[in-house]
C-alpha positions as CSV (number, residue, x, y, z in Angstrom):
1,M,-0.2,0.1,-0.2
2,N,2.9,2.1,0.4
3,E,3.7,1.9,-3.4
4,L,-0.3,3.3,-4.0
5,A,0.2,6.1,-1.6
6,N,3.6,7.2,-3.1
7,L,1.6,7.5,-6.5
8,I,-1.3,9.5,-5.1
9,A,1.4,11.8,-3.7
10,K,3.0,12.0,-6.9
11,K,0.2,12.6,-8.6
12,T,-1.8,14.9,-6.5
13,G,1.4,16.9,-4.8
14,I,-0.2,16.0,-1.3
15,P,2.8,15.0,1.6
16,Q,3.1,11.1,1.4
17,A,2.1,10.5,4.9
18,T,-0.8,12.2,4.0
19,A,-1.7,10.0,0.8
20,L,-0.7,6.6,3.3
21,I,-3.4,8.1,5.6
22,A,-6.2,8.4,2.6
23,V,-5.1,5.0,1.2
24,N,-5.4,3.4,4.5
25,V,-8.8,5.2,5.1
26,M,-10.1,3.9,1.9
27,V,-8.9,0.5,2.3
28,D,-11.1,0.1,5.4
29,F,-13.9,1.8,3.9
30,L,-14.0,-0.5,1.1
31,K,-13.5,-3.8,3.6
32,S,-16.0,-2.8,5.7
33,K,-18.9,-2.5,2.6
34,L,-17.4,-5.8,0.7
35,P,-18.3,-9.4,1.5
36,A,-16.0,-10.8,4.0
37,P,-14.6,-13.0,1.2
38,I,-14.1,-10.3,-1.3
39,A,-12.5,-8.0,1.6
40,A,-9.9,-10.2,2.8
41,E,-8.5,-10.0,-0.9
42,V,-8.3,-5.9,-0.7
43,T,-4.8,-6.0,0.7
44,T,-3.7,-8.6,-1.2
45,L,-4.4,-6.9,-4.5
46,L,-3.2,-3.5,-3.4
47,S,-0.1,-5.0,-2.8
48,N,0.5,-6.9,-6.2
49,D,2.4,-4.6,-8.7
50,A,0.4,-4.8,-11.3
51,N,-2.7,-3.8,-9.7
52,V,-0.7,-0.6,-8.4
53,Q,0.5,0.1,-12.2
54,Q,-3.3,-0.3,-13.1
55,A,-4.1,2.4,-10.2
56,E,-1.4,4.6,-11.4
57,N,-3.1,4.5,-14.9
58,L,-6.7,5.2,-13.4
59,I,-5.2,8.2,-10.8
60,G,-3.1,9.6,-13.6
61,G,-6.1,9.9,-15.7
62,L,-8.6,11.2,-13.1
63,V,-5.9,13.7,-12.3
64,G,-5.9,14.8,-15.9
65,E,-9.5,15.0,-16.3
66,L,-9.5,17.2,-13.0
67,E,-7.3,19.4,-14.3
68,K,-8.9,19.8,-17.5
69,G,-11.8,20.7,-15.8
70,A,-10.4,23.4,-13.7
71,G,-8.4,24.7,-16.7
72,A,-12.2,25.1,-18.4
73,K,-13.8,27.1,-15.4
74,K,-10.6,29.4,-15.2
75,K,-11.3,30.5,-18.8
């Protein structure tokens, strides 16, 4: 999960410690909402490098879209 926190910090500019807190909050939230067998796999999935790469692509795309939207509002 540290890799995911590092990625979020890199893409958003927030401190790594803050990103790690956000990741842990998100993971705990997901685990509380998912059925037990699936919730047990969340941590495992997030520790897989391929899944972290997918998260990086997703977060990068989301940040890009947010930046586009913010740019459009400034005009």
